[in-house]
Residue frames relative to the residue before (quaternion, step in Angstrom):
aa qw qx qy qz dx dy dz
M 1.0000 0.0000 0.0000 0.0000 0.00 0.00 0.00
S 0.2468 -0.7830 0.5538 0.1392 3.58 -0.73 0.99
E 0.3958 -0.6994 0.5431 0.2434 3.52 -1.15 0.66
E 0.2220 -0.7558 0.6002 0.1385 3.55 -1.03 0.79
F 0.1800 -0.7802 0.5933 0.0829 3.52 -0.98 0.89
I 0.3366 -0.7140 0.5778 0.2076 3.51 -1.07 0.74
K 0.2462 -0.7559 0.5901 0.1404 3.54 -0.79 1.02
P 0.4084 -0.7265 0.4884 0.2586 3.60 -0.62 1.07
N 0.3908 -0.6833 0.5677 0.2410 3.53 -1.17 0.65
D 0.3055 -0.8067 0.4789 0.1629 3.58 -0.06 1.31
A 0.6396 0.5270 -0.3357 0.4479 3.58 0.96 -0.79
W 0.6457 0.5142 -0.3243 0.4620 3.59 1.00 -0.78
F 0.6514 0.5061 -0.3148 0.4694 3.61 0.97 -0.83
R 0.6313 0.5151 -0.3408 0.4690 3.62 0.98 -0.78
H 0.6417 0.5118 -0.3151 0.4764 3.58 1.00 -0.82
L 0.6617 0.5244 -0.2981 0.4453 3.58 0.86 -0.99
L 0.7124 0.4756 -0.2631 0.4440 3.58 0.86 -0.95
K 0.6990 0.4216 -0.2767 0.5070 3.59 1.26 -0.13
L 0.4079 0.7138 -0.4797 0.3065 3.59 1.23 0.12
P 0.5683 -0.6126 0.4245 0.3487 3.61 -0.99 0.76
A 0.6395 0.5296 -0.3387 0.4425 3.62 0.98 -0.72
V 0.6419 0.4993 -0.3212 0.4852 3.60 1.04 -0.73
D 0.6287 0.5318 -0.3236 0.4660 3.58 1.00 -0.85
K 0.6738 0.4974 -0.2929 0.4613 3.59 0.90 -0.93
A 0.6417 0.5145 -0.3227 0.4684 3.59 1.00 -0.80
C 0.6630 0.4942 -0.3014 0.4747 3.59 0.97 -0.84
E 0.6173 0.5347 -0.3401 0.4661 3.58 1.05 -0.75
H 0.6370 0.5318 -0.3234 0.4547 3.57 0.98 -0.86
V 0.6585 0.4952 -0.3080 0.4757 3.60 0.89 -0.91
A 0.6410 0.5195 -0.3279 0.4602 3.59 0.96 -0.80
Q 0.6688 0.4928 -0.3090 0.4629 3.60 0.93 -0.81
V 0.5952 0.5300 -0.3578 0.4866 3.60 1.10 -0.65
G 0.6541 0.5172 -0.2972 0.4652 3.57 1.00 -0.84
V 0.6247 0.5308 -0.3368 0.4633 3.58 0.98 -0.79
E 0.6726 0.4938 -0.3009 0.4617 3.58 0.86 -0.93
Y 0.6468 0.5056 -0.3221 0.4714 3.58 0.98 -0.79
A 0.6588 0.5123 -0.3152 0.4520 3.58 0.85 -0.96
K 0.6578 0.5022 -0.3126 0.4662 3.59 0.93 -0.84
S 0.6579 0.5291 -0.3149 0.4337 3.58 1.05 -0.73
I 0.7515 0.3510 -0.2139 0.5160 3.62 1.14 -0.50
A 0.4708 0.6923 -0.4342 0.3327 3.59 1.28 -0.04
P 0.4695 -0.6418 0.5137 0.3221 3.57 -1.06 0.70
V 0.1770 -0.7926 0.5778 0.0816 3.56 -1.02 0.79
D 0.0294 -0.7411 0.6707 -0.0093 3.50 -0.79 1.14
T 0.7986 0.0802 -0.0163 0.5962 3.56 0.47 -1.22
G 0.5000 -0.6443 0.4241 0.3937 3.58 1.24 -0.44
A 0.4644 0.7061 -0.4326 0.3142 3.59 1.28 -0.19
Y 0.6580 0.4970 -0.3200 0.4665 3.60 0.89 -0.86
R 0.6695 0.5014 -0.3038 0.4561 3.59 0.76 -1.02
D 0.7073 0.4738 -0.2669 0.4517 3.57 0.87 -0.96
S 0.6359 0.5392 -0.3342 0.4396 3.61 1.21 -0.35
I 0.5361 0.6250 -0.4077 0.3947 3.60 1.25 -0.23
H 0.1900 0.7742 -0.5762 0.1802 3.56 -0.75 1.09
A 0.4559 -0.6541 0.5263 0.2956 3.55 -1.33 0.17
E 0.1412 -0.7738 0.6136 0.0687 3.53 -1.09 0.80
R 0.2994 -0.7377 0.5840 0.1584 3.54 -1.02 0.90
H 0.0644 -0.7865 0.6142 0.0037 3.55 -0.94 0.96
E 0.1616 -0.7789 0.5996 0.0876 3.56 -0.75 1.03
E 0.1037 -0.7905 0.6035 0.0088 3.52 -0.69 1.17
D 0.7384 -0.4179 0.2793 0.4497 3.58 -1.25 0.12
D 0.8311 0.2367 -0.0872 0.4957 3.56 0.86 -0.95
R 0.8113 0.1196 -0.0690 0.5682 3.60 1.20 0.05
V 0.3362 -0.6598 0.6192 0.2612 3.49 -1.41 0.16
T 0.0640 -0.8000 0.5963 0.0215 3.58 -0.88 0.91
W 0.2321 -0.7318 0.6223 0.1527 3.52 -1.30 0.44
Q 0.0890 -0.7956 0.5992 0.0094 3.55 -0.95 0.91
I 0.2924 -0.7240 0.5974 0.1829 3.55 -1.02 0.84
V 0.0131 0.8187 -0.5701 0.0672 3.56 -0.69 1.10
A 0.2169 -0.7024 0.6541 0.1782 3.50 -1.37 0.34
S 0.1920 -0.8377 0.5062 0.0716 3.57 -0.55 1.15
D 0.4099 0.7034 -0.4817 0.3244 3.59 1.22 0.10
R 0.5886 -0.6124 0.3950 0.3501 3.58 -1.04 0.73
K 0.6944 0.4567 -0.2746 0.4835 3.62 1.17 -0.47
A 0.3668 0.7802 -0.4598 0.2132 3.60 1.27 -0.04
E 0.6693 0.4973 -0.3123 0.4551 3.60 0.87 -0.88
W 0.6498 0.5102 -0.3206 0.4634 3.60 0.96 -0.80
I 0.6607 0.5020 -0.3070 0.4662 3.57 0.98 -0.86
E 0.6820 0.4969 -0.2927 0.4498 3.58 0.90 -0.89
Y 0.8302 0.2599 -0.0905 0.4847 3.58 0.71 -1.11
G 0.4652 -0.6820 0.4439 0.3486 3.59 1.24 -0.21
T 0.2788 -0.7149 0.6094 0.1993 3.51 -1.38 0.05
E 0.7386 -0.3651 0.2930 0.4851 3.54 -1.25 -0.18
N 0.7832 0.3434 -0.1514 0.4958 3.57 1.08 -0.76
T 0.7551 0.3110 -0.1979 0.5421 3.60 1.21 -0.14
P 0.4790 -0.6706 0.4751 0.3085 3.60 -1.01 0.70
K 0.5289 -0.5992 0.4806 0.3609 3.55 -1.22 0.39
D 0.3094 -0.7616 0.5442 0.1676 3.55 -1.01 0.84
R 0.1866 -0.8305 0.5039 0.1470 3.60 1.22 -0.48
I 0.0980 0.8238 -0.5522 0.0824 3.60 0.86 0.85
L 0.7260 0.4078 -0.2510 0.4936 3.60 0.77 -0.97
G 0.6182 0.5353 -0.3397 0.4647 3.59 1.09 -0.64
R 0.6659 0.4804 -0.2948 0.4888 3.57 0.98 -0.83
T 0.6039 0.5444 -0.3476 0.4670 3.57 1.14 -0.63
E 0.6325 0.5143 -0.3284 0.4770 3.58 0.98 -0.80
D 0.6345 0.5228 -0.3265 0.4665 3.59 0.96 -0.86
Y 0.6445 0.5359 -0.3041 0.4527 3.56 0.96 -0.94
L 0.6989 0.4759 -0.2719 0.4595 3.56 0.87 -0.98
R 0.6626 0.4794 -0.2997 0.4912 3.57 1.16 -0.54
G 0.5709 -0.6329 0.3624 0.3772 3.58 1.30 -0.05
H 0.5881 0.5383 -0.3749 0.4732 3.56 1.26 0.37
D 0.2781 -0.7572 0.5672 0.1660 3.57 -0.53 1.12
A 0.1462 -0.8207 0.5504 0.0455 3.56 -0.39 1.25
G 0.3737 -0.7720 0.4532 0.2429 3.57 1.30 0.14
């Protein structure tokens, strides 16, 4: 018995990934992620929390959305330092969006 393989149609996938409906759906998921990240972000001055936003990136074959924190302390908050634990705000947001409650 021989196995048959389906060869993906790359042009169709490139078209699909640039459809306005796909872009809008991805934007919606990114905004849900932004709200979640802000809800679990530590607040001292509010600068870190307020810096969390979604960015749209248009590439040759697709449109992507990325959740970012642009505050100067974002890397320290996400990954920790020698003296502070990592909070993984964006990592936990990714877990949340993938359907895994990382608590």
